[in-house]
C-alpha positions in Angstrom: -14.4 -23.6 -7.6 -17.2 -25.1 -9.7 -19.4 -22.3 -10.9 -22.8 -23.4 -11.9 -25.5 -21.6 -13.9 -28.3 -20.0 -11.9 -31.3 -18.3 -13.3 -30.6 -20.1 -16.6 -28.0 -17.5 -17.8 -25.0 -17.1 -15.5 -22.4 -19.2 -13.7 -23.0 -17.8 -10.2 -22.8 -20.6 -7.6 -19.5 -20.9 -6.0 -18.7 -24.1 -4.0 -16.2 -23.0 -1.3 -13.6 -25.6 -0.7 -11.5 -24.5 2.2 -10.1 -20.9 2.4 -6.3 -21.3 2.3 -4.6 -18.5 0.3 -6.0 -15.2 -0.7 -9.7 -14.7 -1.4 -10.7 -15.7 -4.9 -7.7 -17.8 -5.7 -9.3 -21.2 -5.0 -11.2 -22.0 -8.2 -12.3 -25.6 -8.8 -13.6 -27.2 -11.9 -11.1 -25.6 -14.3 -12.0 -28.1 -17.0 -8.6 -29.6 -17.4 -8.2 -33.2 -18.5 -5.9 -36.2 -18.1 -3.0 -36.2 -20.5 0.3 -38.1 -20.7 3.3 -35.9 -20.1 3.7 -32.2 -20.5 2.4 -30.7 -23.7 3.1 -27.4 -25.4 0.8 -24.7 -23.9 0.6 -26.6 -20.6 0.4 -24.1 -17.7 -0.3 -26.6 -14.9 0.3 -30.3 -14.7 0.1 -32.5 -11.7 0.6 -36.1 -12.4 -1.8 -37.0 -15.3 -3.9 -33.8 -14.7 -3.0 -31.2 -17.3 -4.4 -27.7 -17.7 -3.6 -25.4 -20.6 -3.9 -21.7 -21.5 -7.6 -22.1 -22.2 -8.3 -23.6 -18.8 -6.5 -20.8 -17.0 -8.1 -18.1 -19.1 -11.5 -19.6 -18.4 -10.8 -19.4 -14.7 -9.5 -15.9 -15.0 -12.7 -14.8 -16.7 -14.8 -16.4 -14.0 -12.7 -14.7 -11.3 -13.0 -11.4 -13.2 -16.8 -11.7 -13.4 -17.0 -12.4 -9.7 -14.9 -9.4 -8.7 -16.7 -7.1 -11.1 -20.1 -8.2 -9.5 -18.7 -7.5 -6.1 -16.7 -4.3 -6.7 -18.8 -2.7 -9.5 -17.4 0.3 -11.2 -14.3 0.4 -8.9 -13.0 -2.8 -10.4 -10.2 -2.2 -12.9 -9.6 -5.4 -14.9 -6.5 -3.9 -16.7 -4.8 -3.0 -13.4 -5.7 -6.4 -12.0 -4.6 -8.5 -15.0 -1.5 -10.0 -13.5 -3.3 -10.8 -10.2 -6.2 -12.4 -12.0 -4.0 -14.6 -14.2 -1.8 -15.7 -11.3 -4.8 -16.3 -9.0 -6.5 -18.4 -11.6 -3.4 -20.5 -12.2 -2.5 -20.9 -8.5 -6.1 -22.0 -7.8 -6.0 -24.6 -10.5 -2.6 -25.9 -9.1 -3.9 -26.0 -5.6 -6.9 -28.1 -6.5 -5.0 -30.4 -8.8 -2.5 -31.1 -5.9 -5.4 -31.9 -3.6 -7.1 -34.2 -6.1 -3.8 -36.0 -6.9 -3.0 -36.6 -3.2 -6.6 -37.7 -2.5 -6.2 -40.5 -5.1 -2.8 -41.5 -3.6 -4.6 -41.8 -0.2 -7.0 -44.3 -1.9 -10.0 -42.0 -1.8 -12.5 -42.4 -4.6 -15.6 -40.7 -5.9 -17.9 -43.1 -7.7 -20.3 -42.4 -10.6 -23.4 -42.5 -8.4 -21.7 -40.1 -5.9 -20.8 -37.7 -8.7 -24.3 -37.8 -10.1 -25.9 -37.1 -6.8 -23.5 -34.3 -6.1 -24.3 -32.7 -9.4 -28.1 -33.0 -9.0 -27.9 -31.5 -5.5 -26.6 -28.2 -6.9 -29.4 -25.6 -6.7 -31.2 -24.8 -10.0 -29.7 -27.8 -11.9 -33.1 -29.7 -12.0 -36.3 -28.4 -13.4 -39.7 -28.8 -11.7 -40.0 -32.4 -12.9 -36.6 -33.3 -11.4 -34.8 -33.5 -14.7 -31.6 -31.8 -15.6 -32.4 -28.5 -17.3 -31.3 -28.5 -21.1 -29.7 -25.1 -20.7 -27.5 -26.4 -18.0 -26.3 -29.2 -20.3 -25.5 -26.8 -23.2 -23.7 -24.5 -20.9 -21.6 -27.3 -19.5 -20.6 -28.4 -22.9 -19.7 -24.9 -23.9 -17.8 -24.2 -20.8 -15.9 -27.5 -20.4 -15.8 -28.8 -24.0 -17.4 -32.1 -23.0 -19.5 -33.8 -20.3 -16.5 -36.0 -19.4 -14.3 -33.1 -18.6 -17.1 -31.6 -16.4 -17.6 -34.9 -14.6 -13.9 -35.1 -13.9 -14.1 -31.6 -12.4 -17.0 -32.7 -10.1 -15.1 -35.9 -9.2 -12.0 -33.8 -8.3 -14.2 -31.5 -6.2 -15.5 -34.5 -4.2 -12.0 -35.9 -3.8 -10.7 -32.5 -2.5 -13.5 -32.4 0.1 -12.7 -35.9 1.3 -9.0 -35.1 1.5 -9.7 -32.0 3.5 -11.8 -33.8 6.0 -8.9 -36.2 6.6 -6.5 -33.4 7.0 -8.8 -31.5 9.3 -10.0 -34.4 11.5 -7.3 -34.0 14.1 -7.4 -30.2 14.3 -9.3 -28.5 17.1 -9.2 -25.3 19.2 -10.0 -25.5 22.9 -12.0 -22.9 24.7 -8.9 -22.1 26.8 -7.0 -21.4 23.6 -9.7 -19.1 22.3 -9.9 -17.3 25.6 -6.2 -16.7 25.7 -6.2 -15.5 22.1 -8.9 -12.9 22.9 -7.3 -11.8 26.1 -4.0 -11.3 24.3 -5.6 -9.3 21.5 -7.8 -7.2 23.8 -5.4 -6.4 26.6 -4.8 -2.6 26.9 -1.9 -0.6 28.2 -2.0 3.1 29.3 1.5 4.6 28.9 3.4 7.8 29.2 5.8 8.5 26.4 8.7 11.0 26.0 10.1 11.1 22.5 13.1 12.9 21.0 13.0 13.6 17.3 16.3 12.9 15.6 15.0 14.3 12.3 14.3 17.7 13.8 17.4 20.0 13.7 18.1 21.7 17.0 18.4 25.5 16.6 21.9 26.6 15.8 23.2 23.1 15.1 26.0 23.0 12.5 27.5 20.0 10.8 30.9 18.8 12.0 33.4 19.7 9.3 35.5 16.6 10.1 32.4 14.5 9.6 31.7 16.2 6.3 35.3 15.7 5.1 35.2 12.0 6.1 32.0 11.5 4.1 33.5 13.1 1.1 36.7 11.1 1.4 35.4 7.7 2.4 31.7 7.3 1.6 31.3 8.0 -2.1 28.8 5.2 -2.5 26.6 6.5 0.3 26.7 10.0 -1.2 25.7 8.6 -4.6 22.8 6.7 -3.1 21.6 9.8 -1.3 21.9 11.8 -4.6 19.9 9.2 -6.5 17.2 9.3 -3.8 17.0 13.1 -3.8 17.6 13.6 -7.6 14.3 15.5 -7.9 15.8 18.2 -5.6 18.7 18.6 -8.0 16.6 18.5 -11.2 15.8 22.2 -11.6 13.0 22.9 -14.0 12.8 25.8 -16.4 12.3 29.0 -14.5 11.8 32.7 -15.3 12.1 35.9 -13.3 9.3 38.4 -14.0 7.7 41.6 -12.8 4.1 42.5 -13.3 1.6 45.2 -12.7 -1.8 44.0 -11.5 -5.0 46.0 -11.8 -7.8 44.2 -9.9 -11.4 44.5 -11.0 -14.3 43.9 -8.7 -17.0 44.3 -11.4 -17.1 43.6 -15.2 -17.8 47.3 -15.7 -14.3 48.0 -14.4 -12.6 46.1 -17.2 -12.3 49.0 -19.5 -10.8 51.2 -16.8 -8.3 48.5 -15.9 -7.2 48.1 -19.5 -6.9 51.9 -19.9 -4.6 52.1 -16.9 -2.3 49.4 -18.2 -2.2 50.9 -21.7 -1.0 54.2 -20.2 1.6 52.2 -18.1 2.8 50.6 -21.4 3.2 54.0 -23.0 5.2 55.3 -20.0 7.4 52.2 -20.0 8.1 52.6 -23.7 8.9 56.2 -23.2 11.6 55.2 -20.8 10.1 55.0 -17.3 11.2 52.1 -15.0 8.8 49.2 -14.9 9.7 48.8 -11.2 8.7 52.4 -10.5 5.4 51.9 -12.5 4.6 48.7 -10.6 5.3 50.4 -7.2 2.9 53.2 -8.2 0.1 51.3 -10.0 0.0 47.6 -9.0 -2.7 46.2 -6.8 -0.6 43.2 -5.9 0.4 43.7 -2.2 2.9 40.9 -2.4 5.1 42.4 -5.1 4.1 46.1 -5.2 6.8 47.2 -2.7 9.4 45.2 -4.7 8.6 46.9 -8.0 6.4 44.1 -9.1 9.2 41.5 -8.8 7.9 37.9 -8.5 11.4 36.4 -8.4 12.2 33.2 -10.2 9.3 30.7 -10.6 8.8 27.4 -12.5 5.7 26.3 -14.4 2.8 25.5 -12.2 3.4 28.2 -9.6 1.2 30.9 -11.2 -2.3 30.8 -12.6 -2.4 29.3 -16.1 -3.4 32.4 -18.0 -0.5 34.3 -16.5 2.0 31.5 -16.8 1.2 30.7 -20.5 2.0 34.2 -21.5 5.0 34.7 -19.2 6.8 31.6 -20.3 6.3 32.5 -24.0 8.0 35.9 -23.6 11.7 36.5 -24.4 13.7 38.3 -21.7 13.2 42.1 -21.8 9.8 41.7 -23.6 6.7 43.3 -22.3 3.5 41.4 -22.7 0.1 42.4 -24.1 -2.6 42.9 -21.4 -3.3 39.5 -19.8 -6.6 38.7 -18.0 -6.6 36.2 -15.2 -8.8 35.4 -12.3 -7.0 38.1 -10.3 -7.5 40.9 -12.7 -5.5 42.4 -15.6 -1.7 42.2 -15.9 1.3 43.6 -17.7 4.2 41.2 -17.5 7.9 41.9 -18.0 10.2 38.9 -18.2 13.7 39.8 -17.1 15.6 36.5 -17.1 15.2 32.8 -18.0 16.9 29.8 -16.6 16.9 26.6 -18.7 16.0 23.3 -17.0 19.1 21.7 -15.6 20.1 18.7 -13.5 22.8 19.5 -11.0 25.4 16.8 -11.5 26.5 14.6 -8.7 30.0 16.1 -8.5 28.4 19.5 -7.9 25.9 18.2 -5.4 28.1 15.9 -3.3 29.4 18.7 -1.0 25.8 19.7 -0.1 24.8 16.1 0.3 27.7 15.4 2.6 26.8 18.4 4.7 23.2 17.3 4.9 24.2 13.8 5.9 26.6 15.1 8.6 24.0 17.5 9.9 21.4 14.7 10.0 23.8 12.5 11.9 24.6 15.3 14.4 20.8 15.9 14.9 20.2 12.2 15.5 23.2 12.0 17.9 21.9 15.1 19.8 18.4 13.5 20.2 19.9 10.2 21.4 22.1 12.1 23.9 19.0 13.9 25.3 17.2 10.6 25.6 20.2 9.1 27.3 20.2 11.7 29.9 16.6 10.9 30.9 17.3 7.2 30.7 20.1 7.7 33.2 17.7 9.4 35.7 15.3 6.5 35.3 18.2 4.1 36.2 18.8 6.3 39.2 15.3 5.6 40.5 13.2 8.4 39.0 10.0 7.8 37.0 9.9 8.9 33.4 7.1 11.4 34.2 9.0 13.0 37.0 12.3 13.2 35.1 10.6 14.7 32.1 8.8 17.2 34.3 12.1 18.3 35.9 13.5 18.8 32.4 10.4 20.6 31.1 9.9 18.0 28.5 6.5 17.1 26.9 4.9 13.9 28.1 2.5 12.2 25.7 -0.3 10.0 26.9 -1.8 8.3 23.9 -5.1 6.4 23.8 -4.9 3.0 25.3 -2.5 0.8 23.3 -3.3 -2.7 22.0 -1.0 -5.1 20.3 -1.0 -4.5 16.6 0.8 -6.6 14.0 2.2 -3.5 12.2 3.5 -2.0 15.5 1.7 1.3 14.9 1.5 3.8 17.8 -0.4 7.1 17.3 2.0 10.0 17.2 5.0 7.8 16.6 4.2 5.8 13.5 5.6 2.2 13.3 7.0 1.6 16.8 7.0 -2.2 17.6 9.7 -1.7 20.4 7.4 0.7 22.2 4.4 -1.7 21.9 6.6 -4.5 23.2 7.7 -2.5 26.2 4.1 -1.5 27.0 3.1 -5.2 27.3 6.2 -6.5 28.9 7.1 -4.0 31.6 6.7 -6.0 34.9 4.7 -3.6 37.0 2.3 -0.6 36.7 4.1 2.7 37.3 7.4 1.2 36.1 9.6 3.2 33.8 11.8 1.6 31.1 15.3 3.1 30.8 15.7 1.5 27.4 15.8 3.9 24.5 13.3 2.6 21.9 13.6 3.6 18.2 10.3 4.5 16.4 9.1 6.0 13.2 11.5 8.3 11.4 14.5 8.6 13.7 12.5 9.0 16.9 14.0 7.9 20.3 11.3 7.0 22.8 11.2 6.3 26.6 8.2 4.5 28.1 6.5 4.4 31.5 3.6 1.9 32.0 0.7 3.6 33.9 -1.8 0.7 33.8 -2.5 -2.5 32.0 -6.0 -4.0 31.7 -7.2 -7.5 30.6 -10.8 -8.2 29.7 -12.8 -10.3 32.3 -14.1 -13.8 31.6 -17.6 -12.3 31.6 -16.6 -9.9 28.8 -15.0 -12.6 26.7 -17.8 -15.2 27.1 -20.1 -13.9 24.2 -17.3 -14.1 21.6 -15.6 -17.3 22.7 -17.4 -19.5 20.1 -16.7 -17.1 17.3 -13.0 -16.9 18.2 -12.8 -20.7 18.3 -14.2 -20.8 14.8 -11.8 -18.2 13.6 -8.8 -19.9 15.1 -9.8 -23.3 13.8 -10.1 -21.8 10.3 -6.6 -20.3 10.7 -5.3 -23.6 11.8 -6.8 -25.4 8.9 -5.4 -22.9 6.4 -1.9 -23.0 7.8 -2.0 -26.9 8.0 -3.2 -27.1 4.4 -0.7 -24.5 3.2 2.2 -26.5 4.8 0.8 -29.7 3.4 0.4 -28.3 -0.1 3.9 -26.7 -0.1 5.4 -30.0 0.9 3.5 -31.9 -1.8 4.4 -29.3 -4.4 8.1 -29.6 -3.6 8.0 -33.4 -3.7 6.3 -33.5 -7.1 8.5 -30.8 -8.6 11.5 -32.7 -7.6 10.1 -36.0 -9.1 9.1 -34.2 -12.3 5.4 -34.8 -11.8 4.5 -31.1 -11.5 4.6 -28.3 -14.0 3.7 -24.7 -13.2 4.6 -22.4 -16.1 2.9 -19.0 -16.3 5.2 -18.0 -19.2 2.8 -20.0 -21.4 0.2 -17.3 -20.8 2.4 -14.6 -22.4 
């Protein structure tokens, strides 16, 4: 897009030239010029139009400024660097393709037309109708020369003319808009019964034959599962410790707490069991009855003041008095385990059992779903069959068609959505077992389906026609540009080389 200076200081005006691609990728007026052949540093070349690193970088900066103005402090230019660069280059390519093809169509933009187009841009002229001097100086600084800027304006006009030719046969009827709205706003009330294949039934054990088969025949699958679950087998450094906690409600109790722990230290050093002392003195209800035993724990489990001291002690060593947000502690470290990654060969047996158990759980869920499906095929409704089996029946909020197939309570469930809008009659139950989310098996009964009336649709018909027409223009342009790009790439008349930016 051509960005012109407003208020005498910033390039702010954006001339929108068809929205085909992602927002902010369609920049015109990149400042590129006409050159013969591909030169070193060329990022984009279409026919005689060539754009180098400086042109792309200029567009990238303009795009960055626009996004920063819109997003404020939430905009992260570093995180968006690759996006900005690719968007700038692809926008330049898109516009160069349009201008190239416009000329092949025989379209022209004469000097007078370019001049009038420029003078019509807001804030270009002063009160006397003359071009503002600051505009001229900014053009020369931004584009390098007036000629390059005039070429950018000419290309802009050519693109507009080419677009009008492409769009002139496109239309959306009122009937199309009405059908689109009705499709999007139709609602379905359904009853759902789901069986969770990821939830292990009580008492389910893996089939040992299945475990043996996995170990013998599916080493690659076991390795893949190990790689995906490696964090489970990467055991961090751990210590086993006991402690005595003396809580303090007031600062005035600090001295008494410390005195109690000093006496406990003396008794321990005299030979008394730390476990017995903890059982007698500790205010920690979770470990008191276990002689202060906290078991094994990694870093990050305890409060920092406690953890820093505990992990710095050698086994068998008693700490000094430690103050934390809970009170005052004496800590005795009994054992340390170094960080260790359980190797695949040691983990494969457990992985095989887990996979076999997962398979058995999934099979059990599918079998239960199959039993209900059989009753539906026998003439029962899903709701009645579920009630007989004392199964939970879900009635979610009315469903609408969604591109991502999401259904509340199930996750991504396109099969369920499809059934909700294709079952032939209200009250009908579908014996098909639909898969959804994470290993869920779902049965559907349609309770009611509703479409909006013509009266409800009437206020939004015009807006829907506009939206659909824009979509049609974008898809038509996209296909047209892709075809042109392929043609020119094959003939050697197109270069698109982002590696020049590195």
